[in-house]
SELUM-686025 format. One line per 8 residues: number of its first residue (from 1); for each residue x, y, z of C-alpha. Coordinates in pm, 1 decimal. Example, Ala and Ser with C-alpha at 12.3 -4.5 7.8 and 13.67 -1.06 7.14 Angstrom:
<nodes>
1	1230.0/-450.0/780.0 ~ 1367.0/-106.0/714.0
</nodes>
This chain:
<nodes>
1	-2096.3/-1452.5/-3508.9 ~ -1974.8/-1634.1/-3175.9 ~ -1642.5/-1690.3/-3121.3 ~ -1669.0/-1865.2/-2789.0 ~ -1448.2/-2182.4/-2734.0 ~ -1665.1/-2513.1/-2798.8 ~ -1804.4/-2647.6/-2462.0 ~ -1751.3/-2279.1/-2312.4
9	-1970.2/-2040.9/-2448.4 ~ -2253.2/-2069.8/-2140.9 ~ -1986.4/-2030.9/-1872.9 ~ -2130.5/-1754.2/-1608.7 ~ -1917.7/-1525.0/-1466.9 ~ -1875.8/-1665.6/-1123.4 ~ -1765.8/-2013.3/-1281.7 ~ -1548.1/-1818.2/-1538.0
17	-1388.4/-1635.4/-1214.3 ~ -1320.0/-1952.3/-1016.9 ~ -1137.2/-2059.7/-1324.6 ~ -944.2/-1720.3/-1347.4 ~ -841.7/-1701.1/-997.2 ~ -695.2/-2062.8/-1018.5 ~ -471.9/-1984.1/-1314.1 ~ -406.2/-1606.8/-1262.3
25	-31.5/-1526.2/-1289.7 ~ 126.7/-1150.8/-1261.9 ~ 347.7/-994.7/-1509.6 ~ 619.5/-1243.4/-1357.5 ~ 469.5/-1560.8/-1395.2 ~ 401.8/-1579.7/-1041.5 ~ 49.2/-1682.1/-867.6 ~ -159.6/-1427.8/-713.6
33	-34.9/-1307.7/-354.3 ~ -282.0/-1447.6/-60.8 ~ -376.5/-1099.2/13.5 ~ -427.7/-1021.0/-319.6 ~ -623.8/-1379.4/-394.6 ~ -840.0/-1287.8/-59.9 ~ -944.0/-947.6/-160.4 ~ -1076.2/-1080.3/-518.4
41	-1247.9/-1360.7/-342.2 ~ -1400.5/-1066.4/-146.3 ~ -1517.2/-847.7/-402.4 ~ -1662.4/-1184.9/-599.4 ~ -1903.5/-1210.9/-275.4 ~ -2026.1/-847.9/-262.8 ~ -1987.8/-626.2/-533.2 ~ -1972.0/-866.1/-803.1
49	-2207.0/-1079.5/-674.9 ~ -2526.0/-956.9/-883.5 ~ -2329.3/-1075.0/-1194.9 ~ -2228.3/-1376.5/-1027.7 ~ -2462.3/-1594.2/-1256.2 ~ -2479.0/-1406.7/-1575.9 ~ -2330.5/-1563.1/-1866.2 ~ -2047.1/-1434.8/-1967.8
57	-2207.2/-1363.1/-2336.2 ~ -2470.3/-1173.8/-2207.3 ~ -2253.1/-921.3/-2025.0 ~ -2331.6/-591.2/-2218.2 ~ -2190.9/-248.5/-2182.1 ~ -2512.2/-134.9/-2096.6 ~ -2568.8/-408.5/-1823.9 ~ -2215.2/-334.5/-1696.7
65	-2296.3/40.0/-1672.1 ~ -2633.3/-26.5/-1496.0 ~ -2459.1/-286.7/-1238.1 ~ -2148.6/-7.7/-1189.3 ~ -2398.6/265.5/-1106.7 ~ -2565.9/57.3/-843.6 ~ -2229.3/24.3/-735.0 ~ -2174.2/410.8/-707.2
73	-2515.3/446.2/-528.5 ~ -2403.8/240.2/-211.3 ~ -2133.9/536.1/-138.0 ~ -1863.1/285.0/-169.6 ~ -1649.0/481.2/-478.2 ~ -1327.3/323.3/-385.2 ~ -1446.6/-31.7/-358.5 ~ -1685.0/-4.0/-681.3
81	-1366.8/82.3/-848.8 ~ -1211.6/-185.7/-725.6 ~ -1455.5/-391.8/-835.1 ~ -1488.0/-273.8/-1166.1 ~ -1098.4/-317.4/-1262.2 ~ -1141.0/-649.1/-1142.3 ~ -1418.6/-728.3/-1352.2 ~ -1243.0/-546.2/-1631.7
89	-952.0/-766.8/-1577.1 ~ -1122.8/-1101.4/-1581.1 ~ -1310.8/-1027.4/-1903.6 ~ -1009.6/-896.6/-2057.1 ~ -881.8/-1253.4/-2010.4 ~ -1204.3/-1402.8/-2150.5 ~ -1144.6/-1220.4/-2442.0 ~ -788.6/-1356.7/-2484.9
97	-936.4/-1702.2/-2446.5 ~ -1202.1/-1646.5/-2675.1 ~ -1490.2/-1684.9/-2458.4 ~ -1668.9/-1336.8/-2554.1 ~ -1539.4/-1142.1/-2840.5 ~ -1487.2/-807.8/-2696.8 ~ -1467.9/-659.3/-2370.2 ~ -1783.8/-509.0/-2241.7
105	-1626.6/-261.3/-1952.8 ~ -1618.9/38.3/-2153.4 ~ -1675.3/316.1/-1864.0 ~ -1410.3/584.7/-1876.5 ~ -1231.1/628.3/-1569.7 ~ -1408.0/387.3/-1382.2 ~ -1140.8/175.9/-1240.7 ~ -953.8/517.1/-1123.1
113	-1264.6/653.2/-909.3 ~ -1155.2/763.5/-569.2 ~ -1336.8/914.6/-241.7 ~ -1131.4/1244.4/-302.5 ~ -1014.0/1243.4/22.0 ~ -665.7/1357.2/76.3 ~ -436.1/1200.2/326.4 ~ -257.4/1503.0/526.1
121	34.8/1409.9/714.3 ~ 92.0/1537.0/1072.2 ~ 340.4/1834.6/1117.6 ~ 665.8/1832.3/1297.3 ~ 465.0/1950.0/1597.4 ~ 197.9/1673.5/1587.3 ~ 448.1/1391.3/1502.9 ~ 617.0/1471.5/1822.8
129	301.0/1483.9/2038.7 ~ 229.8/1120.7/1897.4 ~ 567.6/1019.4/2021.5 ~ 521.4/1159.9/2360.5 ~ 161.1/975.5/2369.4 ~ 238.3/647.0/2256.6 ~ 373.9/327.0/2456.3 ~ 748.5/352.6/2460.8
137	774.4/4.3/2279.0 ~ 608.0/177.0/1947.5 ~ 784.6/510.7/1977.0 ~ 1040.4/357.8/1735.7 ~ 738.8/192.3/1485.0 ~ 648.9/588.8/1462.7 ~ 970.5/702.9/1385.5 ~ 1073.7/457.0/1133.0
145	727.4/459.6/978.8 ~ 783.3/844.5/950.8 ~ 1128.4/922.9/825.8 ~ 1171.4/547.0/623.9 ~ 814.0/573.0/495.3 ~ 784.8/169.0/559.4 ~ 403.1/18.4/485.6 ~ 257.8/-147.6/776.4
153	321.9/-488.6/664.3 ~ 666.5/-378.8/590.5 ~ 731.8/-203.5/931.9 ~ 594.0/-511.5/1109.5 ~ 805.2/-785.2/935.3 ~ 1112.1/-600.1/1011.9 ~ 1405.4/-795.4/1225.5 ~ 1693.1/-728.6/1403.7
161	1899.8/-815.9/1135.3 ~ 1725.9/-589.7/893.3 ~ 1862.6/-281.8/1057.1 ~ 2210.2/-226.1/983.4 ~ 2460.2/24.9/1184.8 ~ 2750.9/135.6/1052.1 ~ 3027.4/294.5/1276.2 ~ 3350.2/510.9/1212.9
169	3567.0/553.0/1533.9 ~ 3291.0/369.0/1731.6 ~ 3057.8/630.6/1667.3 ~ 2721.4/542.9/1502.9 ~ 2753.1/709.3/1121.4 ~ 2450.4/568.6/992.4 ~ 2125.3/327.4/1048.1 ~ 2000.0/169.7/756.1
177	1642.2/13.9/747.6 ~ 1691.9/-272.8/497.7 ~ 1327.3/-340.3/362.7 ~ 1295.1/-675.6/176.2 ~ 982.6/-878.0/281.7 ~ 651.0/-771.8/398.3 ~ 349.9/-957.8/622.9 ~ -37.7/-955.8/546.0
185	-287.1/-1132.0/755.3 ~ -532.0/-1323.9/535.2 ~ -875.8/-1430.8/669.1 ~ -852.2/-1818.9/747.5 ~ -449.8/-1813.1/707.8 ~ -325.2/-1590.8/954.8 ~ -2.0/-1382.4/886.5 ~ 169.0/-1443.8/567.2
193	522.9/-1341.8/507.0 ~ 612.6/-1256.3/142.9 ~ 775.4/-1010.1/-126.9 ~ 715.2/-608.2/-78.2 ~ 442.9/-500.6/-240.9 ~ 632.9/-462.9/-558.3 ~ 1011.1/-518.8/-666.5 ~ 1074.7/-128.2/-631.8
201	961.4/-249.1/-266.4 ~ 1287.8/-398.5/-188.3 ~ 1498.4/-125.6/-88.9 ~ 1781.2/56.8/182.1 ~ 1645.8/321.7/364.8 ~ 1922.1/574.7/553.1 ~ 1752.2/705.6/880.8 ~ 1829.1/1103.3/929.4
209	2101.7/1137.2/1206.3 ~ 1828.5/1299.2/1471.2 ~ 1656.9/952.6/1512.3 ~ 1925.5/716.8/1563.8 ~ 1909.8/740.2/1934.9 ~ 1574.1/644.7/1949.6 ~ 1576.2/345.9/1706.0 ~ 1908.1/201.9/1873.5
217	1731.7/222.5/2213.7 ~ 1420.5/35.1/2086.8 ~ 1688.6/-208.8/1946.2 ~ 1867.3/-244.6/2328.8 ~ 1544.2/-229.7/2527.7 ~ 1271.3/-394.0/2337.7 ~ 1410.0/-640.2/2066.6 ~ 1540.0/-982.2/2132.8
225	1895.1/-1078.9/2071.4 ~ 1855.4/-1269.9/1776.4 ~ 1912.1/-1182.6/1448.2 ~ 1536.6/-1299.3/1342.3 ~ 1369.6/-1126.4/1624.8 ~ 1095.1/-901.4/1517.2 ~ 1119.7/-531.4/1579.0 ~ 747.7/-491.5/1698.7
233	617.1/-813.4/1768.0 ~ 264.7/-902.2/1931.9 ~ 245.7/-917.7/2347.7 ~ 382.9/-1290.3/2327.9 ~ 728.1/-1132.1/2198.1 ~ 690.9/-1376.2/1892.1 ~ 422.6/-1311.6/1686.6 ~ 336.6/-1036.7/1405.1
241	143.8/-758.8/1560.0 ~ -183.1/-732.9/1426.4 ~ -311.8/-390.9/1311.4 ~ -635.3/-393.3/1523.5 ~ -412.2/-468.9/1845.6 ~ -202.8/-177.2/1722.5 ~ -492.0/22.2/1673.0 ~ -549.4/49.6/2046.0
249	-237.5/261.2/2098.6 ~ -221.3/444.0/1809.8 ~ -559.1/581.4/1832.5 ~ -532.4/730.5/2174.8 ~ -187.4/878.1/2034.7 ~ -326.5/1076.6/1748.1 ~ -584.4/1213.4/1951.5 ~ -351.2/1363.2/2148.3
257	-199.6/1533.3/1865.5 ~ -542.0/1657.5/1764.8 ~ -550.5/1454.2/1438.1 ~ -812.8/1189.1/1507.8 ~ -862.6/1171.0/1103.1 ~ -502.5/1045.9/1057.2 ~ -432.9/726.5/925.5 ~ -133.1/512.6/997.0
265	-35.5/540.5/610.2 ~ -1.0/929.5/672.4 ~ 338.1/879.4/831.8 ~ 464.6/744.1/528.3 ~ 328.6/1063.2/318.8 ~ 527.0/1241.6/622.0 ~ 845.4/1091.7/516.9 ~ 795.9/1144.5/171.6
273	687.4/1538.7/201.6 ~ 990.0/1580.8/420.3 ~ 1237.0/1406.0/180.6 ~ 1111.0/1633.6/-93.9 ~ 1114.3/1950.9/148.7 ~ 1509.7/1829.3/163.2 ~ 1561.0/1850.6/-216.9 ~ 1522.0/1476.0/-306.2
281	1444.8/1449.7/-669.3 ~ 1174.9/1203.2/-836.9 ~ 1412.2/909.2/-833.0 ~ 1543.5/931.3/-504.7 ~ 1170.0/944.9/-341.2 ~ 1014.9/670.5/-593.2 ~ 1365.7/456.1/-460.5 ~ 1304.5/546.6/-142.7
289	958.6/496.3/-103.6 ~ 972.0/170.8/-318.7 ~ 709.2/258.3/-609.5 ~ 746.1/123.1/-955.8 ~ 701.6/467.8/-1106.3 ~ 745.9/828.0/-1026.6 ~ 380.0/930.6/-1014.0 ~ 371.4/907.3/-693.7
297	668.2/1093.2/-588.8 ~ 567.2/1369.0/-825.8 ~ 270.5/1396.1/-592.2 ~ 512.5/1438.9/-304.3 ~ 711.4/1711.0/-462.5 ~ 351.0/1894.5/-530.5 ~ 233.4/1842.4/-165.3 ~ 582.4/1982.3/-32.2
305	554.4/2314.9/-250.6 ~ 856.8/2216.7/-471.2 ~ 670.1/2299.9/-765.3 ~ 573.1/2662.7/-628.8 ~ 957.0/2683.7/-524.1 ~ 1009.0/2612.1/-915.1 ~ 803.5/2893.6/-1053.9 ~ 943.9/3107.6/-820.7
313	1274.7/3053.9/-937.1 ~ 1208.6/3060.6/-1284.2 ~ 1060.2/3403.1/-1269.4 ~ 1363.6/3509.5/-1070.3 ~ 1568.5/3428.0/-1342.3 ~ 1339.1/3564.1/-1606.9 ~ 1390.7/3899.2/-1443.5 ~ 1747.1/3882.4/-1385.6
</nodes>
């Protein structure tokens, strides 16, 4: 029995996707973020294009499996997973709208596929070489990314007002990075300031004392006096720093450290791993990194060898 709503049963995936994008909201009842919408539109133009003219009620599990296998054959495993997850969400809504009777996306684990490549953080020695090689105005960017775990969009939206300095007897006691916004670049729209990646992304991060001097020096030498002054602006001193522009400084610096393989995001991994080694709990790691779940925090603890340390201590107790 066809359960599609009257007048809607012959919608194609392409036409229904347009409606989905226009009306989609997140779990807080808010419209899609511009960057998210742009990414979905890109997937519709690329990975999902072979299915665009197919009627919703003709999208069978067999057809989806054939399409997904073709996507995997391109070698773009991560993009294939994202496209599959996106398609599954669209068709899940179509089920709720009674356009189709059931969701044909039934491939186990398809949207969780990854390349399997691990992001290896730099060693302390490599981080020092990066700091020595990079332009002075970006040294604090490396430090804050490494020790506060800021994402690139969070880092490049930081302003003077977001660095809180606590003093005692005129001496700096704490330097706190207040993360409450992020910036993204959307094709055709430019830089868009918005919320952090999730509600958990709004956080206050205390920097370790040994990096206070470099951050304070950066504020004095490279940041405007206005509370709204960006910490790491573009060359004009007022607009946001594009990743493509920063890459011209980042790539030579990581090469100097012998880590041409290292993405910028590896600095976030560095901070998480160092916090785990310092004894941070899962909850503390979750809060410091701005994650909505403890899953990532657990990964960082394992990376830091805390699970092995726990096993050794358990063995010591058993033999006592």
